[in-house]
N, CA, C and O of each residue as an XYZ file, in Angstrom:
256
protein
N    -121.391     -1.730   -118.906
C    -122.031     -2.522   -117.874
C    -123.457     -2.855   -118.322
O    -124.279     -1.964   -118.538
N    -123.725     -4.120   -118.452
C    -125.050     -4.578   -118.820
C    -125.835     -4.854   -117.533
O    -125.308     -5.456   -116.599
N    -127.074     -4.418   -117.490
C    -127.913     -4.622   -116.306
C    -128.085     -6.122   -116.070
O    -128.470     -6.853   -116.982
N    -127.799     -6.584   -114.842
C    -127.963     -8.001   -114.531
C    -128.646     -8.228   -113.177
O    -128.634     -9.343   -112.654
N    -129.234     -7.184   -112.619
C    -129.958     -7.303   -111.349
C    -131.421     -6.976   -111.607
O    -131.751     -5.854   -111.990
N    -132.299     -7.952   -111.399
C    -133.727     -7.775   -111.630
C    -134.391     -6.942   -110.549
O    -133.753     -6.554   -109.571
N    -135.682     -6.667   -110.733
C    -136.386     -5.740   -109.840
C    -136.523     -6.261   -108.406
O    -136.295     -5.508   -107.459
N    -136.887     -7.526   -108.228
C    -137.020     -8.066   -106.867
C    -135.662     -8.111   -106.178
O    -135.528     -7.720   -105.019
N    -134.671     -8.586   -106.896
C    -133.300     -8.639   -106.376
C    -132.827     -7.237   -106.012
O    -132.196     -7.039   -104.974
N    -133.129     -6.280   -106.857
C    -132.719     -4.887   -106.644
C    -133.339     -4.323   -105.360
O    -132.645     -3.711   -104.549
N    -134.628     -4.529   -105.183
C    -135.317     -4.026   -103.987
C    -134.732     -4.648   -102.730
O    -134.498     -3.952   -101.742
N    -134.494     -5.956   -102.761
C    -133.917     -6.633   -101.589
C    -132.518     -6.111   -101.269
O    -132.180     -5.905   -100.103
N    -131.713     -5.901   -102.294
C    -130.358     -5.382   -102.075
C    -130.391     -3.989   -101.449
O    -129.638     -3.699   -100.519
N    -131.265     -3.137   -101.964
C    -131.347     -1.768   -101.440
C    -131.823     -1.771    -99.997
O    -131.263     -1.066    -99.158
N    -132.859     -2.563    -99.698
C    -133.391     -2.612    -98.328
C    -132.342     -3.160    -97.360
O    -132.107     -2.578    -96.300
N    -131.714     -4.276    -97.723
C    -130.695     -4.871    -96.848
C    -129.519     -3.917    -96.662
O    -128.999     -3.769    -95.556
N    -129.108     -3.280    -97.740
C    -128.002     -2.316    -97.660
C    -128.326     -1.152    -96.741
O    -127.507     -0.767    -95.907
N    -129.525     -0.586    -96.892
C    -129.925      0.536    -96.037
C    -130.017      0.127    -94.569
O    -129.609      0.879    -93.684
N    -130.551     -1.061    -94.315
C    -130.656     -1.539    -92.927
C    -129.276     -1.714    -92.311
O    -129.032     -1.264    -91.191
N    -128.370     -2.368    -93.041
C    -127.021     -2.586    -92.505
C    -126.273     -1.274    -92.275
O    -125.626     -1.095    -91.243
N    -126.365     -0.365    -93.231
C    -125.682      0.920    -93.079
C    -126.301      1.706    -91.925
O    -125.586      2.348    -91.155
N    -127.615      1.659    -91.805
C    -128.289      2.343    -90.699
C    -127.879      1.784    -89.346
O    -127.629      2.537    -88.405
N    -127.811      0.468    -89.253
C    -127.392     -0.162    -87.997
C    -125.932      0.159    -87.677
O    -125.576      0.360    -86.516
N    -125.095      0.205    -88.706
C    -123.687      0.544    -88.489
C    -123.544      2.007    -88.072
O    -122.718      2.334    -87.219
N    -124.342      2.878    -88.667
C    -124.264      4.311    -88.352
C    -124.701      4.590    -86.914
O    -124.192      5.513    -86.278
N    -125.634      3.803    -86.403
C    -126.099      3.999    -85.029
C    -125.251      3.229    -84.017
O    -125.445      3.367    -82.809
N    -124.310      2.420    -84.508
C    -123.427      1.680    -83.600
C    -124.032      0.393    -83.082
O    -123.491     -0.217    -82.160
N    -125.140     -0.027    -83.656
C    -125.819     -1.234    -83.185
C    -125.061     -2.507    -83.548
O    -124.984     -3.425    -82.732
N    -124.499     -2.581    -84.755
C    -123.845     -3.807    -85.204
C    -122.333     -3.693    -85.316
O    -121.664     -4.706    -85.523
N    -121.798     -2.557    -85.195
C    -120.352     -2.391    -85.291
C    -119.912     -2.064    -86.704
O    -120.732     -1.794    -87.581
N    -118.627     -2.093    -86.907
C    -118.025     -1.664    -88.162
C    -118.409     -2.575    -89.329
O    -118.529     -2.089    -90.454
N    -118.601     -3.861    -89.106
C    -118.894     -4.781    -90.201
C    -120.195     -4.430    -90.918
O    -120.394     -4.862    -92.053
N    -121.072     -3.673    -90.302
C    -122.330     -3.278    -90.923
C    -122.152     -2.386    -92.135
O    -123.047     -2.284    -92.974
N    -120.987     -1.734    -92.231
C    -120.727     -0.874    -93.393
C    -120.594     -1.679    -94.678
O    -120.571     -1.101    -95.764
N    -120.507     -3.006    -94.574
C    -120.493     -3.851    -95.767
C    -121.817     -3.713    -96.521
O    -121.916     -4.115    -97.680
N    -122.824     -3.151    -95.872
C    -124.114     -2.899    -96.510
C    -124.027     -1.930    -97.671
O    -124.961     -1.825    -98.466
N    -122.918     -1.222    -97.774
C    -122.724     -0.312    -98.905
C    -122.658     -1.103   -100.215
O    -123.091     -0.612   -101.258
N    -122.125     -2.311   -100.166
C    -121.977     -3.119   -101.382
C    -123.338     -3.488   -101.986
O    -123.563     -3.204   -103.162
N    -124.257     -4.111   -101.226
C    -125.556     -4.401   -101.848
C    -126.332     -3.136   -102.204
O    -127.095     -3.126   -103.169
N    -126.142     -2.085   -101.438
C    -126.814     -0.826   -101.737
C    -126.364     -0.280   -103.102
O    -127.201      0.112   -103.916
N    -125.083     -0.253   -103.347
C    -124.559      0.253   -104.619
C    -124.960     -0.654   -105.784
O    -125.348     -0.165   -106.845
N    -124.869     -1.977   -105.590
C    -125.233     -2.879   -106.684
C    -126.724     -2.798   -106.986
O    -127.134     -2.988   -108.131
N    -127.540     -2.517   -105.973
C    -128.969     -2.342   -106.210
C    -129.286     -1.049   -106.924
O    -130.143     -1.021   -107.808
N    -128.612      0.016   -106.557
C    -128.854      1.322   -107.180
C    -128.427      1.312   -108.653
O    -129.139      1.844   -109.505
N    -127.283      0.718   -108.953
C    -126.770      0.721   -110.324
C    -127.268     -0.458   -111.170
O    -126.971     -0.530   -112.362
N    -128.016     -1.372   -110.567
C    -128.584     -2.546   -111.266
C    -127.512     -3.420   -111.901
O    -127.771     -4.093   -112.899
N    -126.328     -3.416   -111.338
C    -125.225     -4.216   -111.869
C    -124.459     -4.854   -110.728
O    -124.071     -4.181   -109.774
N    -124.245     -6.157   -110.831
C    -123.475     -6.882   -109.827
C    -122.261     -7.514   -110.509
O    -122.419     -8.376   -111.374
N    -121.053     -7.096   -110.128
C    -119.853     -7.667   -110.747
C    -119.741     -9.183   -110.550
O    -119.253     -9.885   -111.436
N    -120.182     -9.686   -109.414
C    -120.115    -11.132   -109.176
C    -121.038    -11.876   -110.140
O    -120.666    -12.926   -110.664
N    -122.239    -11.340   -110.378
C    -123.147    -11.949   -111.350
C    -122.495    -11.966   -112.726
O    -122.569    -12.973   -113.431
N    -121.861    -10.868   -113.115
C    -121.211    -10.785   -114.426
C    -120.077    -11.801   -114.535
O    -119.900    -12.434   -115.576
N    -119.317    -11.952   -113.463
C    -118.185    -12.863   -113.472
C    -118.637    -14.323   -113.646
O    -117.958    -15.111   -114.304
N    -119.783    -14.676   -113.054
C    -120.285    -16.050   -113.139
C    -121.339    -16.233   -114.228
O    -121.906    -17.317   -114.367
N    -121.603    -15.180   -114.999
C    -122.566    -15.278   -116.092
C    -124.009    -15.380   -115.638
O    -124.841    -15.951   -116.343
N    -124.317    -14.836   -114.476
C    -125.668    -14.904   -113.930
C    -126.429    -13.612   -114.202
O    -125.836    -12.577   -114.505
N    -127.753    -13.691   -114.089
C    -128.597    -12.514   -114.213
C    -129.945    -12.824   -113.589
O    -130.460    -13.932   -113.740
N    -130.526    -11.848   -112.886
C    -131.864    -12.029   -112.329
C    -132.873    -11.170   -113.081
O    -134.025    -11.049   -112.665
N    -132.438    -10.574   -114.190
C    -133.339     -9.802   -115.043
C    -134.190    -10.758   -115.862
O    -133.735    -11.839   -116.237
N    -135.429    -10.357   -116.140
C    -136.244    -11.203   -117.010
C    -135.629    -11.267   -118.412
O    -134.963    -10.333   -118.857
N    -135.864    -12.373   -119.083
C    -135.319    -12.555   -120.428
C    -135.990    -11.603   -121.407
O    -137.185    -11.326   -121.301
N    -135.212    -11.108   -122.357
C    -135.751    -10.217   -123.362
C    -136.569    -11.013   -124.377
O    -136.190    -12.122   -124.754
N    -137.694    -10.440   -124.816
C    -138.503    -11.094   -125.832
C    -137.897    -10.844   -127.193
O    -137.441     -9.739   -127.487
N    -137.892    -11.876   -128.026
C    -137.300    -11.745   -129.363
C    -138.358    -11.883   -130.417
O    -138.057    -11.802   -131.608
């Protein structure tokens, strides 16, 4: 797995994931809030399968 999630993208994914999971855990948004696990995991591991599938990356380019 090659890292394809940049730092800003990573922070946003983790924050959104934590908010959704927190809201789902308290019963505020219902069961669909558990979908927040997906951005949370992709943010923690710095890898997004959808980005890989479409050849995208939000990481800065490596200097050569």
